[in-house]
A tleap script that builds the chain and sets N, CA, C and O, in Angstrom:
source leaprc.protein.ff14SB
mol = sequence {
  NMET ALA SER ASP TRP ARG SER LYS GLU GLY
  GLU PRO SER PRO ALA GLN THR ARG ALA ARG
  ALA ALA GLY LEU ALA LYS ALA ALA GLU PRO
  VAL GLN PRO PRO PRO ASP LYS THR LEU VAL
  ASP LYS LYS GLU ALA ALA ALA ALA ALA LYS
  THR PRO SER VAL ARG ARG SER TRP ARG GLY
  HIE ALA ALA ASP LEU PHE SER PHE LEU LEU
  LEU VAL LEU GLY SER MET THR PHE CYS LEU
  LEU VAL GLY ILE ALA ALA TYR ALA ALA TRP
  GLU SER TRP GLY ARG ALA LEU TRP ILE ALA
  ARG ILE GLY PRO PRO PRO CPHE
}
set mol.1.N position { -12.228 -49.023 -17.876 }
set mol.1.CA position { -12.931 -47.508 -18.185 }
set mol.1.C position { -13.171 -47.039 -17.043 }
set mol.1.O position { -13.324 -47.768 -16.063 }
set mol.2.N position { -13.245 -45.643 -16.997 }
set mol.2.CA position { -13.696 -44.824 -15.622 }
set mol.2.C position { -14.975 -45.140 -15.915 }
set mol.2.O position { -15.470 -45.533 -16.971 }
set mol.3.N position { -15.584 -44.863 -14.567 }
set mol.3.CA position { -17.464 -44.769 -14.541 }
set mol.3.C position { -17.908 -43.360 -14.253 }
set mol.3.O position { -18.997 -43.182 -13.707 }
set mol.4.N position { -17.237 -42.482 -14.542 }
set mol.4.CA position { -17.645 -41.134 -13.978 }
set mol.4.C position { -17.924 -39.996 -15.234 }
set mol.4.O position { -17.829 -40.471 -16.366 }
set mol.5.N position { -18.212 -38.743 -15.149 }
set mol.5.CA position { -18.883 -38.045 -16.394 }
set mol.5.C position { -17.856 -37.854 -17.651 }
set mol.5.O position { -18.300 -37.318 -18.666 }
set mol.6.N position { -16.252 -38.356 -17.601 }
set mol.6.CA position { -15.864 -38.442 -18.534 }
set mol.6.C position { -15.973 -39.189 -19.501 }
set mol.6.O position { -15.820 -38.851 -20.675 }
set mol.7.N position { -16.313 -40.527 -19.002 }
set mol.7.CA position { -16.824 -41.809 -19.938 }
set mol.7.C position { -17.853 -41.623 -20.464 }
set mol.7.O position { -17.969 -42.290 -21.492 }
set mol.8.N position { -18.847 -40.884 -20.186 }
set mol.8.CA position { -19.918 -40.686 -20.733 }
set mol.8.C position { -19.660 -39.500 -22.239 }
set mol.8.O position { -20.351 -39.665 -23.245 }
set mol.9.N position { -18.783 -38.563 -22.180 }
set mol.9.CA position { -18.914 -37.884 -23.447 }
set mol.9.C position { -17.896 -38.575 -23.981 }
set mol.9.O position { -18.295 -38.694 -25.140 }
set mol.10.N position { -16.489 -39.301 -23.916 }
set mol.10.CA position { -15.821 -39.577 -24.788 }
set mol.10.C position { -14.675 -38.742 -25.187 }
set mol.10.O position { -14.661 -37.515 -25.084 }
set mol.11.N position { -13.866 -39.350 -25.573 }
set mol.11.CA position { -13.137 -38.651 -25.973 }
set mol.11.C position { -12.928 -37.198 -27.340 }
set mol.11.O position { -13.217 -37.205 -28.537 }
set mol.12.N position { -12.376 -36.215 -26.549 }
set mol.12.CA position { -12.587 -35.063 -27.598 }
set mol.12.C position { -11.753 -35.316 -29.135 }
set mol.12.O position { -10.857 -36.154 -29.034 }
set mol.13.N position { -11.901 -34.784 -30.367 }
set mol.13.CA position { -11.189 -34.799 -31.306 }
set mol.13.C position { -10.326 -33.928 -31.248 }
set mol.13.O position { -10.198 -32.922 -30.550 }
set mol.14.N position { -9.390 -34.653 -32.500 }
set mol.14.CA position { -8.337 -32.976 -31.931 }
set mol.14.C position { -8.441 -32.057 -32.675 }
set mol.14.O position { -7.354 -31.481 -32.704 }
set mol.15.N position { -9.275 -31.500 -33.420 }
set mol.15.CA position { -9.883 -30.665 -33.853 }
set mol.15.C position { -10.594 -29.690 -33.032 }
set mol.15.O position { -10.612 -28.476 -33.235 }
set mol.16.N position { -11.408 -30.568 -31.714 }
set mol.16.CA position { -12.125 -29.252 -30.896 }
set mol.16.C position { -11.012 -29.453 -29.971 }
set mol.16.O position { -11.273 -28.393 -29.402 }
set mol.17.N position { -9.910 -29.921 -29.265 }
set mol.17.CA position { -8.976 -30.089 -28.342 }
set mol.17.C position { -7.818 -28.506 -29.089 }
set mol.17.O position { -7.601 -27.468 -28.463 }
set mol.18.N position { -7.391 -28.767 -30.238 }
set mol.18.CA position { -6.920 -27.564 -30.760 }
set mol.18.C position { -7.821 -26.012 -30.498 }
set mol.18.O position { -7.379 -24.907 -30.181 }
set mol.19.N position { -8.919 -26.360 -30.715 }
set mol.19.CA position { -9.929 -24.953 -30.734 }
set mol.19.C position { -9.980 -24.624 -29.675 }
set mol.19.O position { -9.820 -23.429 -29.425 }
set mol.20.N position { -10.267 -25.723 -28.457 }
set mol.20.CA position { -9.786 -24.809 -27.046 }
set mol.20.C position { -8.761 -24.817 -26.611 }
set mol.20.O position { -8.591 -24.144 -25.594 }
set mol.21.N position { -7.729 -25.504 -27.122 }
set mol.21.CA position { -6.336 -24.538 -26.792 }
set mol.21.C position { -5.938 -23.345 -27.254 }
set mol.21.O position { -5.058 -22.698 -26.685 }
set mol.22.N position { -6.686 -22.850 -28.573 }
set mol.22.CA position { -6.163 -21.467 -28.789 }
set mol.22.C position { -7.114 -20.558 -28.709 }
set mol.22.O position { -6.897 -19.425 -29.138 }
set mol.23.N position { -8.418 -20.923 -28.106 }
set mol.23.CA position { -9.216 -19.925 -27.339 }
set mol.23.C position { -8.730 -19.658 -26.034 }
set mol.23.O position { -8.738 -18.506 -25.599 }
set mol.24.N position { -8.274 -20.692 -25.313 }
set mol.24.CA position { -7.298 -20.377 -24.298 }
set mol.24.C position { -6.188 -19.484 -24.005 }
set mol.24.O position { -5.982 -18.685 -23.091 }
set mol.25.N position { -5.489 -19.862 -25.096 }
set mol.25.CA position { -4.163 -19.117 -25.552 }
set mol.25.C position { -4.394 -17.206 -25.702 }
set mol.25.O position { -3.712 -16.277 -25.269 }
set mol.26.N position { -5.796 -17.248 -26.594 }
set mol.26.CA position { -6.300 -16.252 -26.475 }
set mol.26.C position { -6.653 -15.394 -25.416 }
set mol.26.O position { -6.532 -14.170 -25.350 }
set mol.27.N position { -7.079 -16.149 -24.642 }
set mol.27.CA position { -7.926 -15.571 -23.667 }
set mol.27.C position { -6.825 -14.833 -22.262 }
set mol.27.O position { -7.192 -14.026 -21.408 }
set mol.28.N position { -5.733 -15.319 -22.397 }
set mol.28.CA position { -4.731 -15.556 -21.489 }
set mol.28.C position { -4.330 -14.019 -21.673 }
set mol.28.O position { -4.417 -13.469 -22.770 }
set mol.29.N position { -3.813 -13.258 -20.335 }
set mol.29.CA position { -3.353 -12.035 -20.978 }
set mol.29.C position { -1.879 -12.382 -21.072 }
set mol.29.O position { -1.456 -13.468 -20.677 }
set mol.30.N position { -1.062 -11.396 -21.629 }
set mol.30.CA position { 0.075 -11.468 -21.774 }
set mol.30.C position { 0.891 -10.690 -20.190 }
set mol.30.O position { 0.606 -9.670 -19.562 }
set mol.31.N position { 2.077 -11.845 -19.976 }
set mol.31.CA position { 2.575 -11.421 -18.555 }
set mol.31.C position { 3.537 -10.322 -19.032 }
set mol.31.O position { 4.041 -10.250 -20.153 }
set mol.32.N position { 3.726 -9.391 -17.899 }
set mol.32.CA position { 4.679 -8.349 -17.752 }
set mol.32.C position { 5.660 -8.479 -17.297 }
set mol.32.O position { 5.634 -8.357 -16.073 }
set mol.33.N position { 6.922 -8.756 -17.859 }
set mol.33.CA position { 8.075 -9.285 -17.101 }
set mol.33.C position { 8.299 -8.242 -15.787 }
set mol.33.O position { 7.942 -7.065 -15.760 }
set mol.34.N position { 8.983 -8.979 -14.704 }
set mol.34.CA position { 9.290 -7.989 -13.424 }
set mol.34.C position { 10.493 -6.982 -13.792 }
set mol.34.O position { 11.398 -7.296 -14.565 }
set mol.35.N position { 10.383 -5.586 -13.068 }
set mol.35.CA position { 11.199 -4.816 -13.194 }
set mol.35.C position { 12.704 -5.453 -13.079 }
set mol.35.O position { 12.963 -6.361 -12.289 }
set mol.36.N position { 13.555 -4.932 -13.861 }
set mol.36.CA position { 14.999 -5.112 -13.389 }
set mol.36.C position { 15.560 -4.552 -11.879 }
set mol.36.O position { 15.634 -3.462 -11.313 }
set mol.37.N position { 15.879 -5.850 -11.602 }
set mol.37.CA position { 16.189 -5.333 -9.931 }
set mol.37.C position { 17.516 -4.517 -9.851 }
set mol.37.O position { 17.698 -3.879 -8.813 }
set mol.38.N position { 18.279 -4.476 -10.640 }
set mol.38.CA position { 19.357 -3.891 -10.967 }
set mol.38.C position { 19.060 -2.585 -10.766 }
set mol.38.O position { 19.805 -1.973 -10.001 }
set mol.39.N position { 17.900 -1.844 -11.407 }
set mol.39.CA position { 17.685 -0.788 -11.784 }
set mol.39.C position { 17.061 -0.234 -10.046 }
set mol.39.O position { 17.240 0.751 -9.330 }
set mol.40.N position { 16.521 -1.120 -9.987 }
set mol.40.CA position { 15.499 -0.803 -8.242 }
set mol.40.C position { 16.919 -0.703 -7.453 }
set mol.40.O position { 17.196 0.328 -6.839 }
set mol.41.N position { 17.906 -1.938 -7.497 }
set mol.41.CA position { 19.149 -1.430 -6.648 }
set mol.41.C position { 19.747 -0.323 -6.489 }
set mol.41.O position { 19.862 0.257 -5.410 }
set mol.42.N position { 20.271 0.140 -7.802 }
set mol.42.CA position { 20.992 1.248 -7.892 }
set mol.42.C position { 20.018 2.424 -7.592 }
set mol.42.O position { 20.603 3.445 -7.227 }
set mol.43.N position { 19.004 2.487 -7.646 }
set mol.43.CA position { 18.163 3.664 -7.108 }
set mol.43.C position { 18.276 3.681 -5.383 }
set mol.43.O position { 18.537 4.548 -4.549 }
set mol.44.N position { 18.013 2.573 -5.351 }
set mol.44.CA position { 17.977 2.520 -3.288 }
set mol.44.C position { 19.609 2.595 -3.008 }
set mol.44.O position { 19.762 2.570 -1.787 }
set mol.45.N position { 20.492 2.652 -3.480 }
set mol.45.CA position { 22.043 2.996 -3.462 }
set mol.45.C position { 22.100 4.059 -3.164 }
set mol.45.O position { 22.340 4.599 -2.084 }
set mol.46.N position { 21.708 4.710 -4.870 }
set mol.46.CA position { 21.649 6.333 -4.608 }
set mol.46.C position { 20.758 6.917 -3.726 }
set mol.46.O position { 21.083 8.093 -3.567 }
set mol.47.N position { 19.874 6.648 -3.144 }
set mol.47.CA position { 18.885 7.424 -1.959 }
set mol.47.C position { 19.771 7.048 -0.610 }
set mol.47.O position { 20.119 7.930 0.175 }
set mol.48.N position { 20.144 5.464 -0.393 }
set mol.48.CA position { 21.263 5.507 0.676 }
set mol.48.C position { 22.467 6.481 0.813 }
set mol.48.O position { 22.764 7.051 1.863 }
set mol.49.N position { 23.053 6.593 -0.237 }
set mol.49.CA position { 24.557 7.641 -0.190 }
set mol.49.C position { 23.947 8.755 -0.023 }
set mol.49.O position { 24.819 9.519 0.390 }
set mol.50.N position { 22.625 9.511 -0.118 }
set mol.50.CA position { 22.329 10.585 0.297 }
set mol.50.C position { 22.329 10.912 1.644 }
set mol.50.O position { 22.952 11.843 2.155 }
set mol.51.N position { 21.628 10.139 2.185 }
set mol.51.CA position { 21.420 10.295 3.362 }
set mol.51.C position { 22.790 10.540 4.658 }
set mol.51.O position { 23.347 9.443 4.710 }
set mol.52.N position { 23.197 11.101 5.237 }
set mol.52.CA position { 24.485 11.120 5.977 }
set mol.52.C position { 24.223 10.141 6.796 }
set mol.52.O position { 23.149 9.714 7.221 }
set mol.53.N position { 25.522 9.759 7.017 }
set mol.53.CA position { 25.623 8.171 8.164 }
set mol.53.C position { 26.117 9.221 9.452 }
set mol.53.O position { 26.833 10.222 9.481 }
set mol.54.N position { 25.439 8.543 10.372 }
set mol.54.CA position { 25.326 8.735 11.687 }
set mol.54.C position { 26.679 8.133 12.599 }
set mol.54.O position { 27.267 7.139 12.174 }
set mol.55.N position { 26.947 8.533 13.362 }
set mol.55.CA position { 27.934 8.021 13.796 }
set mol.55.C position { 27.902 7.801 15.513 }
set mol.55.O position { 27.714 8.671 16.364 }
set mol.56.N position { 28.164 6.254 15.723 }
set mol.56.CA position { 27.448 6.143 16.925 }
set mol.56.C position { 28.565 6.512 18.157 }
set mol.56.O position { 29.766 6.719 17.986 }
set mol.57.N position { 27.871 6.534 19.365 }
set mol.57.CA position { 28.189 6.847 20.341 }
set mol.57.C position { 28.865 5.719 20.764 }
set mol.57.O position { 28.687 4.670 20.144 }
set mol.58.N position { 29.892 5.767 22.069 }
set mol.58.CA position { 30.546 5.190 22.649 }
set mol.58.C position { 29.388 4.282 23.134 }
set mol.58.O position { 29.311 3.068 22.948 }
set mol.59.N position { 28.537 5.038 23.761 }
set mol.59.CA position { 27.297 4.317 24.560 }
set mol.59.C position { 26.788 3.063 23.891 }
set mol.59.O position { 26.571 1.992 24.457 }
set mol.60.N position { 26.604 3.378 22.427 }
set mol.60.CA position { 26.311 2.331 21.509 }
set mol.60.C position { 26.992 1.241 21.354 }
set mol.60.O position { 26.502 0.122 21.502 }
set mol.61.N position { 28.189 1.469 21.042 }
set mol.61.CA position { 29.179 0.345 21.160 }
set mol.61.C position { 29.412 -0.303 22.582 }
set mol.61.O position { 30.163 -1.276 22.530 }
set mol.62.N position { 29.004 -0.029 23.666 }
set mol.62.CA position { 29.103 -0.813 24.772 }
set mol.62.C position { 27.686 -1.161 25.101 }
set mol.62.O position { 27.439 -1.847 26.093 }
set mol.63.N position { 26.790 -0.737 24.348 }
set mol.63.CA position { 25.598 -1.718 24.425 }
set mol.63.C position { 25.577 -3.084 23.434 }
set mol.63.O position { 25.009 -4.142 23.706 }
set mol.64.N position { 26.203 -2.839 22.444 }
set mol.64.CA position { 26.365 -3.962 21.510 }
set mol.64.C position { 27.254 -4.846 22.076 }
set mol.64.O position { 27.027 -6.051 21.968 }
set mol.65.N position { 28.301 -4.420 22.705 }
set mol.65.CA position { 29.238 -5.459 23.660 }
set mol.65.C position { 28.848 -6.050 24.727 }
set mol.65.O position { 29.438 -7.047 25.145 }
set mol.66.N position { 27.704 -5.485 25.384 }
set mol.66.CA position { 27.037 -6.198 26.622 }
set mol.66.C position { 25.782 -7.122 26.257 }
set mol.66.O position { 25.413 -8.153 26.821 }
set mol.67.N position { 25.245 -6.481 25.183 }
set mol.67.CA position { 24.203 -7.680 24.352 }
set mol.67.C position { 24.941 -8.990 24.326 }
set mol.67.O position { 24.548 -10.007 24.896 }
set mol.68.N position { 26.566 -8.832 23.281 }
set mol.68.CA position { 26.475 -9.909 22.928 }
set mol.68.C position { 27.590 -10.682 24.314 }
set mol.68.O position { 28.153 -11.765 24.158 }
set mol.69.N position { 27.678 -10.012 25.328 }
set mol.69.CA position { 27.960 -11.022 26.441 }
set mol.69.C position { 27.175 -11.429 26.884 }
set mol.69.O position { 27.344 -12.541 27.384 }
set mol.70.N position { 25.919 -10.831 26.971 }
set mol.70.CA position { 24.574 -11.505 27.545 }
set mol.70.C position { 24.216 -12.858 26.537 }
set mol.70.O position { 23.726 -13.855 27.066 }
set mol.71.N position { 24.443 -12.839 25.294 }
set mol.71.CA position { 24.273 -13.547 24.455 }
set mol.71.C position { 24.512 -15.224 24.824 }
set mol.71.O position { 23.862 -16.259 24.976 }
set mol.72.N position { 26.217 -14.610 24.860 }
set mol.72.CA position { 27.138 -16.047 25.351 }
set mol.72.C position { 26.793 -16.160 26.270 }
set mol.72.O position { 26.299 -17.287 26.322 }
set mol.73.N position { 26.683 -15.569 27.382 }
set mol.73.CA position { 26.615 -16.152 28.846 }
set mol.73.C position { 25.317 -17.248 28.853 }
set mol.73.O position { 25.230 -18.359 29.376 }
set mol.74.N position { 24.287 -16.414 28.000 }
set mol.74.CA position { 22.967 -17.135 28.080 }
set mol.74.C position { 23.157 -18.680 27.405 }
set mol.74.O position { 22.594 -19.719 27.751 }
set mol.75.N position { 23.992 -18.500 26.489 }
set mol.75.CA position { 24.044 -19.975 25.502 }
set mol.75.C position { 24.902 -20.615 26.197 }
set mol.75.O position { 24.791 -21.838 26.119 }
set mol.76.N position { 25.945 -20.114 27.030 }
set mol.76.CA position { 26.976 -20.980 27.709 }
set mol.76.C position { 25.821 -21.745 29.078 }
set mol.76.O position { 26.041 -22.880 29.500 }
set mol.77.N position { 24.883 -21.058 29.493 }
set mol.77.CA position { 24.352 -21.405 30.579 }
set mol.77.C position { 23.605 -22.414 30.156 }
set mol.77.O position { 23.747 -23.335 30.961 }
set mol.78.N position { 22.748 -22.763 29.144 }
set mol.78.CA position { 22.150 -23.538 28.609 }
set mol.78.C position { 22.329 -24.794 28.664 }
set mol.78.O position { 21.738 -25.723 29.214 }
set mol.79.N position { 23.701 -24.641 27.673 }
set mol.79.CA position { 24.611 -26.062 27.397 }
set mol.79.C position { 24.727 -26.671 28.712 }
set mol.79.O position { 24.311 -27.791 29.009 }
set mol.80.N position { 25.510 -25.590 29.720 }
set mol.80.CA position { 25.664 -26.226 31.016 }
set mol.80.C position { 24.374 -26.911 31.651 }
set mol.80.O position { 24.545 -27.914 32.344 }
set mol.81.N position { 23.055 -26.401 31.442 }
set mol.81.CA position { 21.844 -26.888 32.120 }
set mol.81.C position { 21.785 -28.645 31.481 }
set mol.81.O position { 21.740 -29.746 32.029 }
set mol.82.N position { 21.818 -28.125 29.938 }
set mol.82.CA position { 21.686 -29.463 29.091 }
set mol.82.C position { 22.698 -30.658 29.409 }
set mol.82.O position { 22.400 -31.853 29.387 }
set mol.83.N position { 23.712 -30.220 29.650 }
set mol.83.CA position { 24.927 -31.224 30.203 }
set mol.83.C position { 24.891 -32.085 31.342 }
set mol.83.O position { 25.435 -33.169 31.551 }
set mol.84.N position { 23.797 -31.057 32.344 }
set mol.84.CA position { 23.589 -31.390 33.774 }
set mol.84.C position { 22.525 -32.486 33.706 }
set mol.84.O position { 22.615 -33.578 34.266 }
set mol.85.N position { 21.550 -32.083 32.986 }
set mol.85.CA position { 19.969 -32.961 32.759 }
set mol.85.C position { 20.922 -34.371 32.640 }
set mol.85.O position { 21.132 -35.158 33.563 }
set mol.86.N position { 21.433 -34.467 31.267 }
set mol.86.CA position { 21.755 -35.724 30.556 }
set mol.86.C position { 22.831 -36.762 31.725 }
set mol.86.O position { 22.949 -37.986 31.770 }
set mol.87.N position { 23.454 -35.742 32.521 }
set mol.87.CA position { 24.272 -36.505 33.687 }
set mol.87.C position { 23.513 -36.971 34.494 }
set mol.87.O position { 23.663 -38.100 34.961 }
set mol.88.N position { 22.786 -36.371 34.729 }
set mol.88.CA position { 21.412 -36.649 35.717 }
set mol.88.C position { 20.551 -37.605 35.422 }
set mol.88.O position { 20.155 -38.279 36.373 }
set mol.89.N position { 20.017 -37.935 34.011 }
set mol.89.CA position { 19.421 -38.950 33.401 }
set mol.89.C position { 20.112 -40.096 33.292 }
set mol.89.O position { 19.601 -41.176 33.588 }
set mol.90.N position { 21.470 -39.963 32.812 }
set mol.90.CA position { 22.969 -41.264 32.527 }
set mol.90.C position { 22.391 -41.977 34.387 }
set mol.90.O position { 21.933 -43.100 34.600 }
set mol.91.N position { 22.598 -41.034 35.268 }
set mol.91.CA position { 22.608 -41.688 36.406 }
set mol.91.C position { 21.844 -42.154 37.276 }
set mol.91.O position { 22.114 -43.017 38.112 }
set mol.92.N position { 20.444 -41.367 37.044 }
set mol.92.CA position { 19.440 -41.860 37.597 }
set mol.92.C position { 18.534 -43.319 37.295 }
set mol.92.O position { 17.954 -44.060 38.087 }
set mol.93.N position { 18.715 -43.400 35.468 }
set mol.93.CA position { 18.208 -44.661 35.006 }
set mol.93.C position { 19.039 -45.175 33.447 }
set mol.93.O position { 18.758 -46.178 32.791 }
set mol.94.N position { 19.922 -44.326 33.190 }
set mol.94.CA position { 20.198 -44.850 32.037 }
set mol.94.C position { 21.486 -45.947 32.097 }
set mol.94.O position { 21.768 -46.736 31.195 }
set mol.95.N position { 22.199 -45.799 33.392 }
set mol.95.CA position { 23.487 -46.952 33.560 }
set mol.95.C position { 22.726 -47.920 33.997 }
set mol.95.O position { 23.077 -48.924 33.376 }
set mol.96.N position { 21.567 -48.275 34.984 }
set mol.96.CA position { 20.931 -49.791 35.084 }
set mol.96.C position { 20.591 -49.937 33.674 }
set mol.96.O position { 21.191 -50.860 33.123 }
set mol.97.N position { 19.490 -49.025 32.677 }
set mol.97.CA position { 19.094 -49.685 31.758 }
set mol.97.C position { 20.379 -50.127 30.682 }
set mol.97.O position { 20.186 -51.076 29.922 }
set mol.98.N position { 21.472 -49.518 30.664 }
set mol.98.CA position { 22.433 -49.713 29.626 }
set mol.98.C position { 22.926 -51.350 29.870 }
set mol.98.O position { 23.207 -52.247 29.075 }
set mol.99.N position { 22.875 -51.261 31.820 }
set mol.99.CA position { 23.671 -52.586 32.265 }
set mol.99.C position { 22.499 -53.857 31.730 }
set mol.99.O position { 22.977 -54.826 31.140 }
set mol.100.N position { 20.964 -53.798 31.967 }
set mol.100.CA position { 20.361 -54.774 31.980 }
set mol.100.C position { 19.960 -55.354 30.545 }
set mol.100.O position { 19.594 -56.508 30.321 }
set mol.101.N position { 20.129 -54.120 29.445 }
set mol.101.CA position { 19.857 -54.318 28.161 }
set mol.101.C position { 21.046 -54.761 27.279 }
set mol.101.O position { 20.906 -55.530 26.328 }
set mol.102.N position { 22.284 -54.199 27.676 }
set mol.102.CA position { 23.417 -54.079 26.431 }
set mol.102.C position { 24.728 -55.043 27.414 }
set mol.102.O position { 25.262 -56.106 27.096 }
set mol.103.N position { 24.915 -54.325 28.470 }
set mol.103.CA position { 26.062 -55.025 29.027 }
set mol.103.C position { 26.586 -54.070 29.744 }
set mol.103.O position { 25.923 -53.146 30.214 }
set mol.104.N position { 28.389 -54.280 29.952 }
set mol.104.CA position { 28.558 -52.938 31.091 }
set mol.104.C position { 28.414 -51.701 30.272 }
set mol.104.O position { 28.207 -51.542 29.069 }
set mol.105.N position { 28.602 -50.754 31.394 }
set mol.105.CA position { 28.728 -48.903 30.628 }
set mol.105.C position { 29.937 -48.989 30.264 }
set mol.105.O position { 30.772 -49.794 30.677 }
set mol.106.N position { 30.126 -47.800 29.136 }
set mol.106.CA position { 31.498 -47.403 28.941 }
set mol.106.C position { 31.765 -46.727 29.540 }
set mol.106.O position { 32.952 -46.412 29.624 }
set mol.107.N position { 30.719 -46.083 30.349 }
set mol.107.CA position { 31.581 -44.649 31.085 }
set mol.107.C position { 31.886 -45.285 32.533 }
set mol.107.O position { 32.481 -44.624 33.384 }
savepdb mol mol.pdb
quit
């Protein structure tokens, strides 16, 4: 048996438990269901349809293309640097460690 405050009181009777549960249920406020999201989406779609669409100039498209090219160039450079670092690590100590622990290197 536990030796804390719960063991001193003993277990409450079922009538006390039911009375406490009923009091807690009455004290709880009824929860409002969230608004229907489809109605909100319809309102937003109607508001978006009312705003005129702005045509983008060729400069905007060129800027997007340039941004994409810089992104690709940067990611390729990063991959190349990771590959060079892996090769340098293999040549400096990886091959010797492989030979000492495992046997002849695979490459």
